[in-house]
mmCIF file of the N, C-alpha and C atoms, coordinates in Angstrom:
data_MODEL
# 
_entry.id   MODEL 
# 
loop_
_atom_site.group_PDB 
_atom_site.id 
_atom_site.type_symbol 
_atom_site.label_atom_id 
_atom_site.label_alt_id 
_atom_site.label_comp_id 
_atom_site.label_asym_id 
_atom_site.label_entity_id 
_atom_site.label_seq_id 
_atom_site.pdbx_PDB_ins_code 
_atom_site.Cartn_x 
_atom_site.Cartn_y 
_atom_site.Cartn_z 
_atom_site.occupancy 
_atom_site.B_iso_or_equiv 
_atom_site.pdbx_formal_charge 
_atom_site.auth_seq_id 
_atom_site.auth_comp_id 
_atom_site.auth_asym_id 
_atom_site.auth_atom_id 
_atom_site.pdbx_PDB_model_num 
ATOM 1   N N  . MET A 1 1  ? -87.752  137.713 22.919  1.00 0.00 ? 1  MET A N  1 
ATOM 2   C CA . MET A 1 1  ? -86.615  136.797 23.256  1.00 0.00 ? 1  MET A CA 1 
ATOM 3   C C  . MET A 1 1  ? -86.510  135.104 23.660  1.00 0.00 ? 1  MET A C  1 
ATOM 4   N N  . LYS A 1 2  ? -85.777  135.035 22.915  1.00 0.00 ? 2  LYS A N  1 
ATOM 5   C CA . LYS A 1 2  ? -85.461  133.254 23.117  1.00 0.00 ? 2  LYS A CA 1 
ATOM 6   C C  . LYS A 1 2  ? -83.874  133.031 23.642  1.00 0.00 ? 2  LYS A C  1 
ATOM 7   N N  . VAL A 1 3  ? -83.972  132.113 24.725  1.00 0.00 ? 3  VAL A N  1 
ATOM 8   C CA . VAL A 1 3  ? -83.285  131.692 25.511  1.00 0.00 ? 3  VAL A CA 1 
ATOM 9   C C  . VAL A 1 3  ? -82.895  130.356 25.818  1.00 0.00 ? 3  VAL A C  1 
ATOM 10  N N  . LYS A 1 4  ? -81.809  129.761 25.248  1.00 0.00 ? 4  LYS A N  1 
ATOM 11  C CA . LYS A 1 4  ? -81.348  128.646 25.701  1.00 0.00 ? 4  LYS A CA 1 
ATOM 12  C C  . LYS A 1 4  ? -81.653  128.145 27.401  1.00 0.00 ? 4  LYS A C  1 
ATOM 13  N N  . GLY A 1 5  ? -81.868  126.527 27.363  1.00 0.00 ? 5  GLY A N  1 
ATOM 14  C CA . GLY A 1 5  ? -81.272  126.776 28.712  1.00 0.00 ? 5  GLY A CA 1 
ATOM 15  C C  . GLY A 1 5  ? -81.677  124.911 28.774  1.00 0.00 ? 5  GLY A C  1 
ATOM 16  N N  . ILE A 1 6  ? -81.560  124.414 30.434  1.00 0.00 ? 6  ILE A N  1 
ATOM 17  C CA . ILE A 1 6  ? -82.207  122.504 30.118  1.00 0.00 ? 6  ILE A CA 1 
ATOM 18  C C  . ILE A 1 6  ? -82.282  122.874 31.973  1.00 0.00 ? 6  ILE A C  1 
ATOM 19  N N  . ILE A 1 7  ? -83.644  121.931 31.816  1.00 0.00 ? 7  ILE A N  1 
ATOM 20  C CA . ILE A 1 7  ? -84.749  121.738 33.015  1.00 0.00 ? 7  ILE A CA 1 
ATOM 21  C C  . ILE A 1 7  ? -83.912  120.739 33.958  1.00 0.00 ? 7  ILE A C  1 
ATOM 22  N N  . ARG A 1 8  ? -84.033  120.904 34.837  1.00 0.00 ? 8  ARG A N  1 
ATOM 23  C CA . ARG A 1 8  ? -83.461  119.715 36.207  1.00 0.00 ? 8  ARG A CA 1 
ATOM 24  C C  . ARG A 1 8  ? -84.614  120.040 37.272  1.00 0.00 ? 8  ARG A C  1 
ATOM 25  N N  . GLY A 1 9  ? -85.233  119.172 37.139  1.00 0.00 ? 9  GLY A N  1 
ATOM 26  C CA . GLY A 1 9  ? -86.254  118.924 38.102  1.00 0.00 ? 9  GLY A CA 1 
ATOM 27  C C  . GLY A 1 9  ? -87.447  120.292 38.188  1.00 0.00 ? 9  GLY A C  1 
ATOM 28  N N  . LYS A 1 10 ? -87.666  120.736 38.825  1.00 0.00 ? 10 LYS A N  1 
ATOM 29  C CA . LYS A 1 10 ? -88.272  122.248 39.255  1.00 0.00 ? 10 LYS A CA 1 
ATOM 30  C C  . LYS A 1 10 ? -87.683  123.193 38.815  1.00 0.00 ? 10 LYS A C  1 
ATOM 31  N N  . THR A 1 11 ? -86.399  122.857 37.967  1.00 0.00 ? 11 THR A N  1 
ATOM 32  C CA . THR A 1 11 ? -84.796  123.918 37.809  1.00 0.00 ? 11 THR A CA 1 
ATOM 33  C C  . THR A 1 11 ? -84.957  124.596 36.539  1.00 0.00 ? 11 THR A C  1 
ATOM 34  N N  . ILE A 1 12 ? -84.337  125.628 35.813  1.00 0.00 ? 12 ILE A N  1 
ATOM 35  C CA . ILE A 1 12 ? -84.100  125.630 34.661  1.00 0.00 ? 12 ILE A CA 1 
ATOM 36  C C  . ILE A 1 12 ? -83.121  126.607 34.671  1.00 0.00 ? 12 ILE A C  1 
ATOM 37  N N  . GLU A 1 13 ? -81.983  126.140 34.114  1.00 0.00 ? 13 GLU A N  1 
ATOM 38  C CA . GLU A 1 13 ? -80.733  126.303 34.325  1.00 0.00 ? 13 GLU A CA 1 
ATOM 39  C C  . GLU A 1 13 ? -80.342  127.023 32.528  1.00 0.00 ? 13 GLU A C  1 
ATOM 40  N N  . LEU A 1 14 ? -80.533  128.200 32.698  1.00 0.00 ? 14 LEU A N  1 
ATOM 41  C CA . LEU A 1 14 ? -79.989  129.114 31.537  1.00 0.00 ? 14 LEU A CA 1 
ATOM 42  C C  . LEU A 1 14 ? -78.711  128.984 31.132  1.00 0.00 ? 14 LEU A C  1 
ATOM 43  N N  . PHE A 1 15 ? -78.162  128.905 29.837  1.00 0.00 ? 15 PHE A N  1 
ATOM 44  C CA . PHE A 1 15 ? -76.869  129.027 28.919  1.00 0.00 ? 15 PHE A CA 1 
ATOM 45  C C  . PHE A 1 15 ? -76.011  130.506 29.188  1.00 0.00 ? 15 PHE A C  1 
ATOM 46  N N  . GLN A 1 16 ? -77.124  131.019 29.207  1.00 0.00 ? 16 GLN A N  1 
ATOM 47  C CA . GLN A 1 16 ? -77.032  132.686 29.405  1.00 0.00 ? 16 GLN A CA 1 
ATOM 48  C C  . GLN A 1 16 ? -77.258  133.882 30.426  1.00 0.00 ? 16 GLN A C  1 
ATOM 49  N N  . GLU A 1 17 ? -76.639  134.578 30.717  1.00 0.00 ? 17 GLU A N  1 
ATOM 50  C CA . GLU A 1 17 ? -77.088  135.333 31.260  1.00 0.00 ? 17 GLU A CA 1 
ATOM 51  C C  . GLU A 1 17 ? -78.363  136.592 30.814  1.00 0.00 ? 17 GLU A C  1 
ATOM 52  N N  . LEU A 1 18 ? -79.235  136.842 31.713  1.00 0.00 ? 18 LEU A N  1 
ATOM 53  C CA . LEU A 1 18 ? -80.499  137.388 30.882  1.00 0.00 ? 18 LEU A CA 1 
ATOM 54  C C  . LEU A 1 18 ? -80.465  139.242 31.508  1.00 0.00 ? 18 LEU A C  1 
ATOM 55  N N  . PRO A 1 19 ? -80.514  140.413 30.880  1.00 0.00 ? 19 PRO A N  1 
ATOM 56  C CA . PRO A 1 19 ? -80.873  141.381 31.310  1.00 0.00 ? 19 PRO A CA 1 
ATOM 57  C C  . PRO A 1 19 ? -81.679  141.982 31.953  1.00 0.00 ? 19 PRO A C  1 
ATOM 58  N N  . VAL A 1 20 ? -82.648  140.634 33.104  1.00 0.00 ? 20 VAL A N  1 
ATOM 59  C CA . VAL A 1 20 ? -84.022  141.168 33.843  1.00 0.00 ? 20 VAL A CA 1 
ATOM 60  C C  . VAL A 1 20 ? -82.891  141.042 35.401  1.00 0.00 ? 20 VAL A C  1 
ATOM 61  N N  . PRO A 1 21 ? -83.934  142.069 35.809  1.00 0.00 ? 21 PRO A N  1 
ATOM 62  C CA . PRO A 1 21 ? -83.348  141.546 37.523  1.00 0.00 ? 21 PRO A CA 1 
ATOM 63  C C  . PRO A 1 21 ? -83.829  140.506 38.224  1.00 0.00 ? 21 PRO A C  1 
ATOM 64  N N  . ASN A 1 22 ? -83.128  139.887 39.518  1.00 0.00 ? 22 ASN A N  1 
ATOM 65  C CA . ASN A 1 22 ? -83.745  139.183 39.785  1.00 0.00 ? 22 ASN A CA 1 
ATOM 66  C C  . ASN A 1 22 ? -85.171  139.022 40.310  1.00 0.00 ? 22 ASN A C  1 
ATOM 67  N N  . GLY A 1 23 ? -86.156  137.907 40.309  1.00 0.00 ? 23 GLY A N  1 
ATOM 68  C CA . GLY A 1 23 ? -87.286  138.109 41.370  1.00 0.00 ? 23 GLY A CA 1 
ATOM 69  C C  . GLY A 1 23 ? -88.373  138.723 39.821  1.00 0.00 ? 23 GLY A C  1 
ATOM 70  N N  . VAL A 1 24 ? -87.906  138.903 39.167  1.00 0.00 ? 24 VAL A N  1 
ATOM 71  C CA . VAL A 1 24 ? -89.269  139.061 37.689  1.00 0.00 ? 24 VAL A CA 1 
ATOM 72  C C  . VAL A 1 24 ? -89.430  137.965 37.553  1.00 0.00 ? 24 VAL A C  1 
ATOM 73  N N  . GLU A 1 25 ? -90.939  138.292 37.337  1.00 0.00 ? 25 GLU A N  1 
ATOM 74  C CA . GLU A 1 25 ? -91.497  136.731 36.968  1.00 0.00 ? 25 GLU A CA 1 
ATOM 75  C C  . GLU A 1 25 ? -91.782  136.862 35.877  1.00 0.00 ? 25 GLU A C  1 
ATOM 76  N N  . ILE A 1 26 ? -91.400  135.965 34.729  1.00 0.00 ? 26 ILE A N  1 
ATOM 77  C CA . ILE A 1 26 ? -91.066  135.711 33.121  1.00 0.00 ? 26 ILE A CA 1 
ATOM 78  C C  . ILE A 1 26 ? -92.615  134.343 32.866  1.00 0.00 ? 26 ILE A C  1 
ATOM 79  N N  . PHE A 1 27 ? -92.443  134.415 31.646  1.00 0.00 ? 27 PHE A N  1 
ATOM 80  C CA . PHE A 1 27 ? -92.783  133.090 30.979  1.00 0.00 ? 27 PHE A CA 1 
ATOM 81  C C  . PHE A 1 27 ? -92.797  132.301 30.678  1.00 0.00 ? 27 PHE A C  1 
ATOM 82  N N  . ILE A 1 28 ? -92.417  130.913 30.298  1.00 0.00 ? 28 ILE A N  1 
ATOM 83  C CA . ILE A 1 28 ? -91.594  130.158 29.274  1.00 0.00 ? 28 ILE A CA 1 
ATOM 84  C C  . ILE A 1 28 ? -93.016  129.541 28.596  1.00 0.00 ? 28 ILE A C  1 
ATOM 85  N N  . GLU A 1 29 ? -92.522  128.993 27.305  1.00 0.00 ? 29 GLU A N  1 
ATOM 86  C CA . GLU A 1 29 ? -93.125  128.833 26.095  1.00 0.00 ? 29 GLU A CA 1 
ATOM 87  C C  . GLU A 1 29 ? -92.599  127.344 25.874  1.00 0.00 ? 29 GLU A C  1 
ATOM 88  N N  . ILE A 1 30 ? -93.092  126.516 26.039  1.00 0.00 ? 30 ILE A N  1 
ATOM 89  C CA . ILE A 1 30 ? -92.755  124.765 25.612  1.00 0.00 ? 30 ILE A CA 1 
ATOM 90  C C  . ILE A 1 30 ? -92.443  124.550 24.219  1.00 0.00 ? 30 ILE A C  1 
ATOM 91  N N  . PRO A 1 31 ? -92.049  124.348 23.451  1.00 0.00 ? 31 PRO A N  1 
ATOM 92  C CA . PRO A 1 31 ? -92.878  123.667 22.109  1.00 0.00 ? 31 PRO A CA 1 
ATOM 93  C C  . PRO A 1 31 ? -93.265  122.406 21.546  1.00 0.00 ? 31 PRO A C  1 
ATOM 94  N N  . ASP A 1 32 ? -94.034  122.278 22.081  1.00 0.00 ? 32 ASP A N  1 
ATOM 95  C CA . ASP A 1 32 ? -95.231  121.047 21.526  1.00 0.00 ? 32 ASP A CA 1 
ATOM 96  C C  . ASP A 1 32 ? -94.315  119.781 20.832  1.00 0.00 ? 32 ASP A C  1 
ATOM 97  N N  . THR A 1 33 ? -93.369  120.297 20.039  1.00 0.00 ? 33 THR A N  1 
ATOM 98  C CA . THR A 1 33 ? -92.731  118.867 19.497  1.00 0.00 ? 33 THR A CA 1 
ATOM 99  C C  . THR A 1 33 ? -92.340  118.295 20.783  1.00 0.00 ? 33 THR A C  1 
ATOM 100 N N  . THR A 1 34 ? -91.548  119.016 21.529  1.00 0.00 ? 34 THR A N  1 
ATOM 101 C CA . THR A 1 34 ? -90.638  118.934 23.189  1.00 0.00 ? 34 THR A CA 1 
ATOM 102 C C  . THR A 1 34 ? -92.013  117.747 23.607  1.00 0.00 ? 34 THR A C  1 
ATOM 103 N N  . LEU A 1 35 ? -93.206  117.718 23.761  1.00 0.00 ? 35 LEU A N  1 
ATOM 104 C CA . LEU A 1 35 ? -94.226  117.678 24.587  1.00 0.00 ? 35 LEU A CA 1 
ATOM 105 C C  . LEU A 1 35 ? -94.686  116.338 24.200  1.00 0.00 ? 35 LEU A C  1 
ATOM 106 N N  . SER A 1 36 ? -94.697  116.279 22.942  1.00 0.00 ? 36 SER A N  1 
ATOM 107 C CA . SER A 1 36 ? -95.644  115.124 21.994  1.00 0.00 ? 36 SER A CA 1 
ATOM 108 C C  . SER A 1 36 ? -95.159  113.881 21.844  1.00 0.00 ? 36 SER A C  1 
ATOM 109 N N  . ASN A 1 37 ? -94.876  113.376 21.275  1.00 0.00 ? 37 ASN A N  1 
ATOM 110 C CA . ASN A 1 37 ? -94.126  112.036 20.691  1.00 0.00 ? 37 ASN A CA 1 
ATOM 111 C C  . ASN A 1 37 ? -93.093  111.319 21.402  1.00 0.00 ? 37 ASN A C  1 
ATOM 112 N N  . PRO A 1 38 ? -92.750  110.412 22.975  1.00 0.00 ? 38 PRO A N  1 
ATOM 113 C CA . PRO A 1 38 ? -91.817  109.845 23.023  1.00 0.00 ? 38 PRO A CA 1 
ATOM 114 C C  . PRO A 1 38 ? -90.903  108.775 22.619  1.00 0.00 ? 38 PRO A C  1 
ATOM 115 N N  . ASP A 1 39 ? -92.343  108.209 21.527  1.00 0.00 ? 39 ASP A N  1 
ATOM 116 C CA . ASP A 1 39 ? -91.492  106.756 20.348  1.00 0.00 ? 39 ASP A CA 1 
ATOM 117 C C  . ASP A 1 39 ? -90.373  107.359 19.742  1.00 0.00 ? 39 ASP A C  1 
ATOM 118 N N  . PRO A 1 40 ? -89.246  106.386 20.483  1.00 0.00 ? 40 PRO A N  1 
ATOM 119 C CA . PRO A 1 40 ? -87.967  106.490 20.092  1.00 0.00 ? 40 PRO A CA 1 
ATOM 120 C C  . PRO A 1 40 ? -87.962  106.661 18.627  1.00 0.00 ? 40 PRO A C  1 
ATOM 121 N N  . ASN A 1 41 ? -88.758  106.153 17.447  1.00 0.00 ? 41 ASN A N  1 
ATOM 122 C CA . ASN A 1 41 ? -88.757  106.267 16.252  1.00 0.00 ? 41 ASN A CA 1 
ATOM 123 C C  . ASN A 1 41 ? -89.125  107.101 15.607  1.00 0.00 ? 41 ASN A C  1 
ATOM 124 N N  . TRP A 1 42 ? -90.130  108.411 16.318  1.00 0.00 ? 42 TRP A N  1 
ATOM 125 C CA . TRP A 1 42 ? -90.481  109.610 15.769  1.00 0.00 ? 42 TRP A CA 1 
ATOM 126 C C  . TRP A 1 42 ? -89.342  110.467 16.366  1.00 0.00 ? 42 TRP A C  1 
ATOM 127 N N  . GLN A 1 43 ? -88.603  110.395 17.400  1.00 0.00 ? 43 GLN A N  1 
ATOM 128 C CA . GLN A 1 43 ? -87.848  111.526 18.185  1.00 0.00 ? 43 GLN A CA 1 
ATOM 129 C C  . GLN A 1 43 ? -86.527  110.775 16.923  1.00 0.00 ? 43 GLN A C  1 
ATOM 130 N N  . GLN A 1 44 ? -86.296  110.186 15.992  1.00 0.00 ? 44 GLN A N  1 
ATOM 131 C CA . GLN A 1 44 ? -85.182  109.561 14.975  1.00 0.00 ? 44 GLN A CA 1 
ATOM 132 C C  . GLN A 1 44 ? -85.406  110.428 14.631  1.00 0.00 ? 44 GLN A C  1 
ATOM 133 N N  . LEU A 1 45 ? -87.003  109.760 13.817  1.00 0.00 ? 45 LEU A N  1 
ATOM 134 C CA . LEU A 1 45 ? -87.330  110.700 12.135  1.00 0.00 ? 45 LEU A CA 1 
ATOM 135 C C  . LEU A 1 45 ? -87.461  112.484 12.125  1.00 0.00 ? 45 LEU A C  1 
ATOM 136 N N  . GLN A 1 46 ? -88.005  112.832 13.577  1.00 0.00 ? 46 GLN A N  1 
ATOM 137 C CA . GLN A 1 46 ? -87.625  114.195 13.505  1.00 0.00 ? 46 GLN A CA 1 
ATOM 138 C C  . GLN A 1 46 ? -86.385  114.831 13.284  1.00 0.00 ? 46 GLN A C  1 
ATOM 139 N N  . ALA A 1 47 ? -85.280  114.165 13.807  1.00 0.00 ? 47 ALA A N  1 
ATOM 140 C CA . ALA A 1 47 ? -83.605  114.429 14.110  1.00 0.00 ? 47 ALA A CA 1 
ATOM 141 C C  . ALA A 1 47 ? -83.624  114.386 12.190  1.00 0.00 ? 47 ALA A C  1 
ATOM 142 N N  . ILE A 1 48 ? -83.944  113.842 11.817  1.00 0.00 ? 48 ILE A N  1 
ATOM 143 C CA . ILE A 1 48 ? -83.503  114.027 9.966   1.00 0.00 ? 48 ILE A CA 1 
ATOM 144 C C  . ILE A 1 48 ? -84.562  114.493 9.354   1.00 0.00 ? 48 ILE A C  1 
ATOM 145 N N  . ILE A 1 49 ? -85.867  114.666 9.785   1.00 0.00 ? 49 ILE A N  1 
ATOM 146 C CA . ILE A 1 49 ? -86.988  115.617 8.941   1.00 0.00 ? 49 ILE A CA 1 
ATOM 147 C C  . ILE A 1 49 ? -85.912  116.672 7.722   1.00 0.00 ? 49 ILE A C  1 
ATOM 148 N N  . GLY A 1 50 ? -86.138  117.393 7.437   1.00 0.00 ? 50 GLY A N  1 
ATOM 149 C CA . GLY A 1 50 ? -85.221  118.333 6.155   1.00 0.00 ? 50 GLY A CA 1 
ATOM 150 C C  . GLY A 1 50 ? -83.960  118.589 6.322   1.00 0.00 ? 50 GLY A C  1 
ATOM 151 N N  . ALA A 1 51 ? -83.109  117.069 6.484   1.00 0.00 ? 51 ALA A N  1 
ATOM 152 C CA . ALA A 1 51 ? -81.878  117.012 6.434   1.00 0.00 ? 51 ALA A CA 1 
ATOM 153 C C  . ALA A 1 51 ? -81.556  117.058 4.990   1.00 0.00 ? 51 ALA A C  1 
ATOM 154 N N  . TRP A 1 52 ? -82.135  117.172 4.101   1.00 0.00 ? 52 TRP A N  1 
ATOM 155 C CA . TRP A 1 52 ? -81.554  117.103 2.435   1.00 0.00 ? 52 TRP A CA 1 
ATOM 156 C C  . TRP A 1 52 ? -81.987  118.312 1.799   1.00 0.00 ? 52 TRP A C  1 
ATOM 157 N N  . LYS A 1 53 ? -82.805  119.410 2.712   1.00 0.00 ? 53 LYS A N  1 
ATOM 158 C CA . LYS A 1 53 ? -83.446  120.237 1.913   1.00 0.00 ? 53 LYS A CA 1 
ATOM 159 C C  . LYS A 1 53 ? -82.941  120.693 1.229   1.00 0.00 ? 53 LYS A C  1 
ATOM 160 N N  . ASP A 1 54 ? -81.339  121.609 1.444   1.00 0.00 ? 54 ASP A N  1 
ATOM 161 C CA . ASP A 1 54 ? -80.811  122.676 0.874   1.00 0.00 ? 54 ASP A CA 1 
ATOM 162 C C  . ASP A 1 54 ? -79.777  121.529 0.001   1.00 0.00 ? 54 ASP A C  1 
ATOM 163 N N  . ASP A 1 55 ? -79.377  120.418 -0.051  1.00 0.00 ? 55 ASP A N  1 
ATOM 164 C CA . ASP A 1 55 ? -78.812  119.681 -1.038  1.00 0.00 ? 55 ASP A CA 1 
ATOM 165 C C  . ASP A 1 55 ? -79.256  119.274 -2.286  1.00 0.00 ? 55 ASP A C  1 
ATOM 166 N N  . GLN A 1 56 ? -78.009  120.134 -3.069  1.00 0.00 ? 56 GLN A N  1 
ATOM 167 C CA . GLN A 1 56 ? -78.595  120.003 -4.978  1.00 0.00 ? 56 GLN A CA 1 
ATOM 168 C C  . GLN A 1 56 ? -78.353  118.719 -5.247  1.00 0.00 ? 56 GLN A C  1 
ATOM 169 N N  . GLU A 1 57 ? -77.808  117.728 -4.548  1.00 0.00 ? 57 GLU A N  1 
ATOM 170 C CA . GLU A 1 57 ? -77.917  116.424 -5.340  1.00 0.00 ? 57 GLU A CA 1 
ATOM 171 C C  . GLU A 1 57 ? -79.120  116.049 -5.043  1.00 0.00 ? 57 GLU A C  1 
ATOM 172 N N  . ILE A 1 58 ? -79.565  116.013 -4.262  1.00 0.00 ? 58 ILE A N  1 
ATOM 173 C CA . ILE A 1 58 ? -80.705  115.396 -4.243  1.00 0.00 ? 58 ILE A CA 1 
ATOM 174 C C  . ILE A 1 58 ? -82.215  115.867 -5.171  1.00 0.00 ? 58 ILE A C  1 
ATOM 175 N N  . GLY A 1 59 ? -81.675  117.356 -5.319  1.00 0.00 ? 59 GLY A N  1 
ATOM 176 C CA . GLY A 1 59 ? -82.387  118.001 -6.530  1.00 0.00 ? 59 GLY A CA 1 
ATOM 177 C C  . GLY A 1 59 ? -81.885  117.201 -7.691  1.00 0.00 ? 59 GLY A C  1 
ATOM 178 N N  . ASP A 1 60 ? -81.009  117.276 -8.598  1.00 0.00 ? 60 ASP A N  1 
ATOM 179 C CA . ASP A 1 60 ? -80.502  116.899 -9.412  1.00 0.00 ? 60 ASP A CA 1 
ATOM 180 C C  . ASP A 1 60 ? -80.920  114.808 -9.415  1.00 0.00 ? 60 ASP A C  1 
ATOM 181 N N  . ILE A 1 61 ? -81.140  114.736 -8.216  1.00 0.00 ? 61 ILE A N  1 
ATOM 182 C CA . ILE A 1 61 ? -81.865  112.890 -8.343  1.00 0.00 ? 61 ILE A CA 1 
ATOM 183 C C  . ILE A 1 61 ? -83.666  113.070 -8.722  1.00 0.00 ? 61 ILE A C  1 
ATOM 184 N N  . PHE A 1 62 ? -83.386  114.371 -7.903  1.00 0.00 ? 62 PHE A N  1 
ATOM 185 C CA . PHE A 1 62 ? -85.764  114.029 -7.981  1.00 0.00 ? 62 PHE A CA 1 
ATOM 186 C C  . PHE A 1 62 ? -85.921  114.347 -9.371  1.00 0.00 ? 62 PHE A C  1 
ATOM 187 N N  . ALA A 1 63 ? -84.856  115.417 -10.221 1.00 0.00 ? 63 ALA A N  1 
ATOM 188 C CA . ALA A 1 63 ? -85.343  115.896 -11.609 1.00 0.00 ? 63 ALA A CA 1 
ATOM 189 C C  . ALA A 1 63 ? -84.902  114.787 -12.938 1.00 0.00 ? 63 ALA A C  1 
ATOM 190 N N  . GLN A 1 64 ? -83.986  114.021 -12.343 1.00 0.00 ? 64 GLN A N  1 
ATOM 191 C CA . GLN A 1 64 ? -84.047  112.420 -13.358 1.00 0.00 ? 64 GLN A CA 1 
ATOM 192 C C  . GLN A 1 64 ? -85.027  111.893 -12.999 1.00 0.00 ? 64 GLN A C  1 
ATOM 193 N N  . ILE A 1 65 ? -85.260  111.673 -11.856 1.00 0.00 ? 65 ILE A N  1 
ATOM 194 C CA . ILE A 1 65 ? -86.303  110.823 -11.790 1.00 0.00 ? 65 ILE A CA 1 
ATOM 195 C C  . ILE A 1 65 ? -88.011  111.424 -12.374 1.00 0.00 ? 65 ILE A C  1 
ATOM 196 N N  . ASP A 1 66 ? -87.724  113.165 -12.535 1.00 0.00 ? 66 ASP A N  1 
ATOM 197 C CA . ASP A 1 66 ? -88.945  112.958 -13.318 1.00 0.00 ? 66 ASP A CA 1 
ATOM 198 C C  . ASP A 1 66 ? -89.103  113.510 -14.296 1.00 0.00 ? 66 ASP A C  1 
ATOM 199 N N  . ARG A 1 67 ? -87.976  113.332 -14.994 1.00 0.00 ? 67 ARG A N  1 
ATOM 200 C CA . ARG A 1 67 ? -87.800  113.226 -16.537 1.00 0.00 ? 67 ARG A CA 1 
ATOM 201 C C  . ARG A 1 67 ? -87.772  111.822 -17.469 1.00 0.00 ? 67 ARG A C  1 
ATOM 202 N N  . GLU A 1 68 ? -87.517  110.567 -16.496 1.00 0.00 ? 68 GLU A N  1 
ATOM 203 C CA . GLU A 1 68 ? -87.817  109.407 -16.856 1.00 0.00 ? 68 GLU A CA 1 
ATOM 204 C C  . GLU A 1 68 ? -89.370  109.239 -16.394 1.00 0.00 ? 68 GLU A C  1 
ATOM 205 N N  . ARG A 1 69 ? -90.029  109.891 -15.361 1.00 0.00 ? 69 ARG A N  1 
ATOM 206 C CA . ARG A 1 69 ? -91.619  109.392 -15.407 1.00 0.00 ? 69 ARG A CA 1 
ATOM 207 C C  . ARG A 1 69 ? -92.256  109.653 -16.523 1.00 0.00 ? 69 ARG A C  1 
ATOM 208 N N  . HIS A 1 70 ? -91.693  111.061 -17.275 1.00 0.00 ? 70 HIS A N  1 
ATOM 209 C CA . HIS A 1 70 ? -92.748  111.735 -18.210 1.00 0.00 ? 70 HIS A CA 1 
ATOM 210 C C  . HIS A 1 70 ? -92.034  111.127 -19.625 1.00 0.00 ? 70 HIS A C  1 
ATOM 211 N N  . ALA A 1 71 ? -90.517  110.739 -19.502 1.00 0.00 ? 71 ALA A N  1 
ATOM 212 C CA . ALA A 1 71 ? -90.129  110.194 -21.095 1.00 0.00 ? 71 ALA A CA 1 
ATOM 213 C C  . ALA A 1 71 ? -91.524  109.175 -21.967 1.00 0.00 ? 71 ALA A C  1 
ATOM 214 N N  . ASP A 1 72 ? -91.190  109.442 -23.603 1.00 0.00 ? 72 ASP A N  1 
ATOM 215 C CA . ASP A 1 72 ? -92.262  108.751 -24.014 1.00 0.00 ? 72 ASP A CA 1 
ATOM 216 C C  . ASP A 1 72 ? -91.357  107.259 -24.310 1.00 0.00 ? 72 ASP A C  1 
ATOM 217 N N  . LEU A 1 73 ? -91.816  106.295 -23.663 1.00 0.00 ? 73 LEU A N  1 
ATOM 218 C CA . LEU A 1 73 ? -91.002  105.018 -23.899 1.00 0.00 ? 73 LEU A CA 1 
ATOM 219 C C  . LEU A 1 73 ? -92.294  104.228 -24.612 1.00 0.00 ? 73 LEU A C  1 
ATOM 220 N N  . GLY A 1 74 ? -93.015  104.837 -25.461 1.00 0.00 ? 74 GLY A N  1 
ATOM 221 C CA . GLY A 1 74 ? -93.772  103.896 -25.837 1.00 0.00 ? 74 GLY A CA 1 
ATOM 222 C C  . GLY A 1 74 ? -93.470  103.241 -27.332 1.00 0.00 ? 74 GLY A C  1 
ATOM 223 N N  . GLU A 1 75 ? -94.034  102.320 -27.570 1.00 0.00 ? 75 GLU A N  1 
ATOM 224 C CA . GLU A 1 75 ? -93.358  101.893 -29.737 1.00 0.00 ? 75 GLU A CA 1 
ATOM 225 C C  . GLU A 1 75 ? -94.488  102.480 -30.181 1.00 0.00 ? 75 GLU A C  1 
ATOM 226 N N  . PRO A 1 76 ? -94.105  103.198 -31.346 1.00 0.00 ? 76 PRO A N  1 
ATOM 227 C CA . PRO A 1 76 ? -94.589  103.506 -32.777 1.00 0.00 ? 76 PRO A CA 1 
ATOM 228 C C  . PRO A 1 76 ? -95.306  102.616 -32.956 1.00 0.00 ? 76 PRO A C  1 
ATOM 229 N N  . ILE A 1 77 ? -96.965  103.087 -33.293 1.00 0.00 ? 77 ILE A N  1 
ATOM 230 C CA . ILE A 1 77 ? -98.133  101.896 -34.104 1.00 0.00 ? 77 ILE A CA 1 
ATOM 231 C C  . ILE A 1 77 ? -98.273  102.480 -35.139 1.00 0.00 ? 77 ILE A C  1 
ATOM 232 N N  . ASP A 1 78 ? -98.203  101.361 -36.447 1.00 0.00 ? 78 ASP A N  1 
ATOM 233 C CA . ASP A 1 78 ? -98.585  101.593 -37.472 1.00 0.00 ? 78 ASP A CA 1 
ATOM 234 C C  . ASP A 1 78 ? -99.622  100.722 -37.785 1.00 0.00 ? 78 ASP A C  1 
ATOM 235 N N  . PHE A 1 79 ? -100.294 102.516 -37.393 1.00 0.00 ? 79 PHE A N  1 
ATOM 236 C CA . PHE A 1 79 ? -102.224 101.891 -38.202 1.00 0.00 ? 79 PHE A CA 1 
ATOM 237 C C  . PHE A 1 79 ? -102.209 101.826 -39.302 1.00 0.00 ? 79 PHE A C  1 
ATOM 238 N N  . ASP A 1 80 ? -101.691 101.787 -40.401 1.00 0.00 ? 80 ASP A N  1 
ATOM 239 C CA . ASP A 1 80 ? -102.188 101.439 -41.623 1.00 0.00 ? 80 ASP A CA 1 
ATOM 240 C C  . ASP A 1 80 ? -102.171 99.931  -41.883 1.00 0.00 ? 80 ASP A C  1 
ATOM 241 N N  . ASN A 1 81 ? -101.180 99.446  -41.344 1.00 0.00 ? 81 ASN A N  1 
ATOM 242 C CA . ASN A 1 81 ? -101.015 97.775  -41.338 1.00 0.00 ? 81 ASN A CA 1 
ATOM 243 C C  . ASN A 1 81 ? -101.561 96.950  -39.707 1.00 0.00 ? 81 ASN A C  1 
ATOM 244 N N  . PHE A 1 82 ? -102.257 97.604  -39.181 1.00 0.00 ? 82 PHE A N  1 
ATOM 245 C CA . PHE A 1 82 ? -102.759 97.540  -37.960 1.00 0.00 ? 82 PHE A CA 1 
ATOM 246 C C  . PHE A 1 82 ? -104.141 96.369  -38.191 1.00 0.00 ? 82 PHE A C  1 
ATOM 247 N N  . ASN A 1 83 ? -104.038 95.355  -37.727 1.00 0.00 ? 83 ASN A N  1 
ATOM 248 C CA . ASN A 1 83 ? -105.351 94.103  -38.008 1.00 0.00 ? 83 ASN A CA 1 
ATOM 249 C C  . ASN A 1 83 ? -106.061 94.164  -36.213 1.00 0.00 ? 83 ASN A C  1 
# 
């Protein structure tokens, strides 16, 4: 079961009721990403990672880039008149 909440000092306030009686011991798992790097630049980057994941337009753009990368843009060489 996963539940969301917010920590306030040594108290965790849950956003929903749990089907667990008072006094039952529970274990809380805190994601490593929450603890990792407090650097604001890293936090901003994490917020946008994967933002374009399902964006079809981005897929089209990368397909066009791939076509242009592999296009034959060379000049023909006339080996008969090559000096």
